[in-house]
C-alpha positions in Angstrom: 1.0 2.6 -15.7 -1.7 1.1 -13.6 -2.9 -2.3 -14.7 -6.5 -2.7 -15.7 -9.2 -3.8 -13.3 -8.9 -7.5 -13.0 -10.3 -8.9 -9.8 -14.0 -9.1 -10.7 -14.8 -10.8 -7.5 -14.3 -10.3 -3.8 -12.6 -12.8 -1.5 -14.7 -11.6 1.4 -18.2 -10.5 0.4 -20.2 -13.1 -1.3 -19.8 -15.3 1.7 -23.0 -17.0 0.6 -21.2 -18.0 -2.6 -18.4 -19.5 -0.6 -20.6 -21.3 1.8 -22.8 -22.4 -1.1 -19.7 -23.8 -2.8 -18.8 -25.7 0.4 -22.3 -27.2 0.6 -22.2 -27.9 -3.2 -18.9 -29.9 -2.6 -20.2 -31.6 0.5 -23.3 -32.5 -1.5 -21.0 -34.2 -4.0 -19.2 -36.1 -1.2 -22.4 -37.2 0.5 -23.9 -38.0 -2.9 -20.9 -40.1 -3.7 -20.9 -41.9 -0.4 -24.6 -42.6 -0.5 -24.3 -43.6 -4.1 -22.1 -46.5 -3.1 -25.0 -47.9 -1.0 -28.0 -46.8 -2.9 -26.8 -46.3 -6.4 -27.2 -42.5 -6.3 -25.4 -40.3 -8.7 -22.1 -38.7 -7.7 -22.1 -35.0 -6.7 -21.2 -32.2 -9.3 -17.5 -31.8 -8.3 -16.9 -35.5 -8.5 -18.8 -35.8 -11.8 -16.7 -33.0 -13.4 -13.4 -34.6 -12.3 -14.5 -38.0 -13.6 -15.7 -36.4 -16.9 -12.3 -34.6 -17.3 -10.4 -37.8 -16.9 -12.6 -39.6 -19.5 -12.4 -36.6 -21.9 -8.6 -36.3 -21.8 -8.3 -40.0 -22.5 -10.5 -39.7 -25.5 -8.9 -36.6 -27.2 -5.2 -36.3 -26.0 -3.5 -38.6 -28.4 0.3 -39.4 -28.3 2.4 -36.7 -26.6 5.1 -35.2 -28.8 6.1 -31.8 -27.5 4.9 -28.7 -25.8 4.1 -25.4 -27.4 6.6 -24.6 -30.2 8.1 -21.2 -31.1 10.6 -19.9 -33.6 12.3 -18.2 -30.7 15.3 -19.9 -28.9 13.3 -20.3 -25.7 10.1 -22.3 -25.1 6.9 -20.4 -25.7 4.2 -20.0 -23.1 0.5 -20.0 -23.8 -0.2 -17.2 -21.3 2.2 -14.6 -22.6 1.3 -12.2 -19.8 3.2 -14.4 -17.4 6.3 -12.8 -18.9 5.0 -9.3 -18.0 6.7 -7.1 -15.4 6.0 -8.0 -11.8 3.2 -5.5 -11.1 1.3 -6.5 -14.2 2.0 -10.2 -13.5 0.0 -9.8 -10.3 -3.1 -9.8 -12.4 -2.6 -13.5 -13.1 -2.5 -14.8 -9.6 -5.1 -16.2 -7.2 -6.4 -13.5 -4.9 -4.9 -14.8 -1.7 -1.5 -15.2 -3.4 -1.7 -11.6 -4.7 -2.5 -10.4 -1.2 0.6 -12.2 0.2 2.8 -10.7 -2.4 1.8 -7.1 -1.8 1.6 -7.4 2.0 5.1 -9.0 1.8 6.4 -5.9 0.1 5.2 -3.8 3.0 6.4 -6.2 5.7 10.0 -6.1 4.3 10.4 -2.5 5.6 8.9 -3.1 9.1 10.4 -4.5 12.3 8.9 -5.0 15.7 11.0 -4.7 18.9 10.1 -5.1 22.6 12.1 -3.9 25.6 11.3 -2.3 28.9 7.6 -3.0 28.5 7.5 -1.0 25.3 6.7 -2.2 21.8 8.2 -0.4 18.9 7.2 -0.6 15.3 10.1 0.5 13.1 10.4 1.4 9.5 13.7 0.3 8.1 15.2 2.7 5.4 17.9 2.1 2.8 21.1 3.9 3.7 19.5 5.5 6.7 18.7 4.7 10.3 15.4 3.0 11.2 12.7 5.3 12.4 9.9 4.7 14.9 6.5 4.6 13.4 4.6 3.7 16.6 5.4 2.8 20.2 3.0 1.2 22.7 3.7 1.0 26.4 2.3 -2.2 28.0 -0.4 -1.8 30.7 0.5 -2.7 34.3 -1.8 -4.7 36.6 -3.3 -1.6 38.2 -4.4 -0.4 34.7 -5.9 -3.7 33.8 -7.8 -3.9 37.1 -9.3 -0.4 36.3 -10.1 -1.5 32.8 -11.8 -4.7 34.0 -14.6 -2.6 35.6 -15.5 -1.2 32.1 -15.5 -4.7 30.6 -18.0 -5.9 33.2 -20.2 -2.8 32.5 -20.1 -3.3 28.7 -21.6 -6.8 29.1 -25.0 -5.3 29.5 -25.0 -4.4 25.8 -24.5 -8.0 24.6 -28.2 -8.6 23.7 -28.5 -5.4 21.8 -25.3 -6.0 19.8 -25.6 -9.7 19.4 -26.0 -9.7 15.6 -23.1 -7.3 15.0 -20.8 -9.2 17.3 -21.5 -12.5 15.6 -21.1 -11.2 12.1 -17.9 -9.3 12.8 -15.9 -12.3 14.0 -14.4 -12.5 10.6 -13.1 -9.6 8.5 -16.4 -7.5 8.2 -16.0 -6.2 4.7 -19.8 -5.8 4.3 -19.8 -3.1 7.0 -17.2 -1.1 5.2 -19.1 -1.6 2.0 -22.2 -0.2 3.6 -20.4 3.1 4.3 -18.7 3.5 0.9 -20.9 1.5 -1.5 -18.1 -0.9 -2.3 -19.0 -3.7 -4.6 -16.9 -6.6 -5.9 -17.8 -5.8 -9.5 -17.0 -2.0 -9.4 -14.2 -2.0 -6.7 -12.2 -5.2 -7.0 -8.9 -3.5 -6.5 -10.1 -1.5 -3.5 -11.2 -4.8 -1.9 -7.8 -6.3 -2.7 -6.1 -3.3 -1.0 -8.3 -3.8 2.0 -7.2 -7.4 2.2 -3.6 -6.3 2.0 -4.0 -3.9 4.9 -5.8 -6.5 6.9 -3.1 -9.1 6.3 -0.4 -6.6 7.2 -2.2 -5.7 10.4 -2.6 -9.3 11.4 1.1 -10.0 11.0 2.2 -7.0 13.0 -0.3 -7.3 15.8 0.2 -11.0 16.2 3.9 -10.5 16.9 3.1 -7.6 19.3 0.6 -9.7 21.2 3.1 -12.5 21.5 5.8 -10.2 22.9 3.7 -8.2 25.3 1.5 -11.1 26.5 -1.3 -9.2 28.1 -4.0 -11.4 29.7 -7.5 -11.5 28.5 -10.3 -10.2 30.7 -11.6 -13.7 31.4 -8.2 -14.5 32.9 -8.7 -11.8 35.5 -12.3 -12.4 36.6 -14.7 -15.3 36.5 -17.5 -12.7 36.1 -16.6 -11.7 32.6 -18.0 -14.9 31.0 -17.5 -13.9 27.3 -20.2 -14.6 24.8 -17.7 -15.9 22.3 -14.8 -18.4 22.7 -11.8 -16.4 23.8 -9.1 -16.4 21.1 -6.0 -18.3 22.1 -3.6 -15.4 22.0 -3.0 -12.3 24.1 -5.4 -9.3 24.4 -3.3 -6.2 23.7 -3.2 -4.5 21.3 -6.6 -5.4 19.9 -6.5 -7.2 16.6 -9.9 -6.2 15.4 -9.2 -2.6 16.5 -5.8 -2.5 14.7 -7.3 -4.0 11.5 -10.3 -1.7 11.5 -8.4 1.6 12.1 -5.8 0.6 9.5 -8.7 0.1 7.0 -10.3 3.4 8.0 -7.0 5.2 7.3 -6.4 3.4 4.1 -9.9 4.0 2.7 -9.9 7.6 3.7 -6.5 8.2 2.0 -7.6 6.3 -1.1 -10.8 8.4 -1.6 -9.0 11.6 -0.9 -6.3 10.8 -3.5 -8.9 9.8 -6.1 -11.4 12.5 -5.3 -9.6 15.5 -3.8 -12.6 17.8 -4.5 -14.7 15.9 -1.9 -14.7 17.0 1.7 -12.5 14.5 3.5 -13.6 15.1 7.1 -17.2 13.8 7.0 -16.2 10.5 5.3 -13.2 9.9 7.6 -15.5 10.5 10.6 -17.8 7.7 9.4 -15.0 5.4 8.8 -13.5 6.1 12.2 -16.8 5.6 13.9 -17.3 2.2 12.2 -13.8 1.1 13.2 -14.6 2.2 16.8 -17.9 0.3 16.7 -16.2 -2.9 15.5 -13.5 -2.7 18.1 -15.9 -1.8 20.9 -18.1 -4.8 20.1 -15.1 -7.0 21.0 -15.1 -5.3 24.4 -18.9 -5.9 24.8 -18.3 -9.6 23.9 -15.9 -9.8 26.9 -12.8 -10.4 24.8 -11.0 -7.1 25.2 -10.5 -4.0 27.3 -11.2 -0.5 26.0 -7.4 -0.1 26.4 -6.9 -2.6 23.6 -9.0 -0.4 21.3 -7.0 2.7 22.2 -3.7 0.9 21.4 -5.3 -0.5 18.2 -6.2 3.0 17.2 -2.6 4.2 17.5 -1.1 1.2 15.8 -3.8 0.7 13.1 -3.9 4.4 12.1 -0.1 4.4 11.9 -0.1 1.3 9.7 -2.8 2.7 7.4 -0.8 6.0 7.1 2.3 3.9 6.3 0.5 2.0 3.5 -0.9 5.2 2.0 2.6 6.8 2.0 4.2 3.8 0.4 1.4 3.4 -2.2 1.2 7.1 -3.1 5.0 7.6 -3.2 4.7 10.0 -0.3 7.3 10.8 2.4 5.1 12.1 5.3 3.4 10.3 8.1 2.7 10.7 11.8 4.5 9.0 14.6 2.2 7.8 17.4 3.2 6.9 21.0 0.5 5.2 23.1 1.0 5.0 26.9 -1.2 2.6 28.7 -0.6 4.2 32.1 -1.5 7.6 30.8 -4.8 6.1 29.4 -5.4 4.4 32.8 -9.0 3.4 33.5 -10.6 5.5 30.8 -13.0 4.4 28.1 -12.1 4.8 24.5 -13.7 7.5 22.4 -13.0 8.2 18.8 -13.9 11.9 19.4 -11.2 14.3 20.7 -7.6 14.6 19.9 -4.8 12.0 20.2 -4.0 13.1 23.8 -7.5 12.1 24.9 -6.7 8.6 23.6 -3.5 8.4 25.6 -1.4 9.1 22.5 1.0 11.7 21.4 1.5 12.5 17.7 4.4 14.1 15.8 5.1 14.5 12.1 7.4 11.9 10.6 9.6 12.1 7.4 10.0 8.9 5.5 12.4 8.1 2.7 10.6 7.2 -0.6 9.5 3.6 -0.5 11.4 1.2 -2.8 10.5 -2.4 -3.8 6.7 -1.8 -3.6 5.9 -1.7 -7.3 3.0 -4.1 -7.0 1.5 -2.0 -4.2 1.8 1.2 -6.2 0.3 -0.3 -9.3 -2.6 -1.7 -7.2 -3.1 1.7 -5.6 -3.3 3.4 -9.0 -5.9 0.8 -10.2 -7.9 1.2 -7.1 -8.0 5.0 -7.5 -9.5 4.6 -11.0 -12.5 2.8 -9.4 -13.5 6.0 -7.6 -13.1 8.5 -10.4 
């Protein structure tokens, strides 16, 4: 049974609330500091803490024992903490819940690197591991060809400045604009998105570390990025992987919840948004179009994998991206996989086990779209 809707807030949108909270707290700190010199009142956070200390001292009395029960074991005030694991997830802080569900998914995945090829494997109980996605590292000639595109894309920086700046962090507001996602109506969908983003970050970070592809600024002094270059390797693109994983997840979720809707137009918009986010990183001078192409193959594979595990499915697609085959081309979301330097083939997975929290979260998220 799916658990009820419980996350009535978003850890991402509402950034104003988060920043407001930060300024509220800093106001308390500055108020407290200035108060020492000028006699000003302490800030709200400090006042609440001081008040709680005084209040406890006034009402607590002498400690005798904890909560008592007629049962042989100690009783807990929050009985739902004794609930099964998936339902217990409703009690935890959002970031902790994300780590739990993403951890379930990561337990089945492994990354390997040999002969300039990255492999993302799905481990299966009582069966051999299967390849979900392979990425062949670009050689220097390919990077040199890609660098010309990076230089050309720099002309778009002024036009895309606002987008590039606002998409430095996980751009949930852009996804919300496509689907009308709100924290109040779609808390579990937002949590699923956070899970997929966390999963993508973990996988792509390891792949970047192993492949160690240089950033454009390391190949030419004329790139001059408009943002500080992240202190990790370029390929595959992190924003690209996260965005295409989110596009695959959201498309699969809406299709499962509303099978009567035409899937293609919605998926097209989601894929276009993912492409726009990834391409903006090229415009900024941080990535090659090649990174977006690899991110498409990896991110879409990860999204498909999450949907298969969540929906208790056994089918997915294996994707193999070859950087040399992609060469000096630009990335386009239009066209088939071959035009993106990728081959696709059907893949049979064994039913996922140990992902109870994910499956319950998926069921709850579906209800938000019915």
